[in-house]
C-alpha positions, 0 to 999 in steps of 0.5 A, a space after each residue: 426750448 432748453 439751452 444748456 451750458 454744453 449748447 451754448 459753449 458750442 455756439 460761441 466755439 463755433 462762432 470763434 473758430 478761426 478757419 484756415 487761410 485759403 493760401 493765395 497768390 501766384 506760388 500758391 495757384 502753381 503749387 495746388 495739385 500732385 506732385 512727386 519727389 525727383 531728388 533730396 539731399 539732406 545734410 544732417 547737423 552732425 555731417 552725415 548727407 543723404 542723397 537720393 534722385 530718380 535714378 536711385 530712389 527706390 534701391 536707396 530709400 526702400 520707398 517708392 518717390 513720395 506723392 504729395 498733394 496740395 489741395 487749393 483749400 489750404 489741406 495737403 496729404 502725402 503718400 508714402 508707398 513701399 516698394 510693393 506699392 502699399 501706403 506705409 504713411 500717409 501725413 496730412 496737414 495744412 499749408 500755406 504761402 508767405 513771400 516765397 516760402 511755403 509753411 507746411 503744419 502737420 497734423 497726423 500722425 504727429 504735430 509739426 511746422 516746416 518753412 520752406 524756400 519755394 520756387 517753381 519752374 517748368 512743372 519742377 518745385 524746388 524746396 529747401 529750408 532747414 528741417 528736423 529731420 533726425 528727429 532730435 526736435 531741432 530744425 538743425 538738417 539742411 533740406 533740399 527736395 525737388 518735385 515734378 507735377 503730375 501731368 494730369 490726364 484727361 479721360 
């Protein structure tokens, strides 16, 4: 059997690769599942405000409420659907909980990290913090969002 430098390198990388830790704790347990947007309020650093709720979401944003799927293994994905119900954007990444903060590390379509304060009460999650909503590279836009857990259906 011939051992190559490449096979040694791949073996060493496999041994040293650090897996994403599985989120633990009551808040992490409560977050696992499918969620959809109820409300969003964003105040940009220039003072402009963008707000939508379940009554005006589609008219205001021209998309259906976003669905986010938090998996028990620490991965997540969100589905953005147009008004015809076709997926137009599907960011994915990893999440974890630190204290009362949700840390989301998006890996596709581009990389970014968001840290949001999180509370969950009666099936409604409230997320708040500073994000880069306007894409200028600074987490200086105030974000407040509410999502409801989608009820499981038993077939």
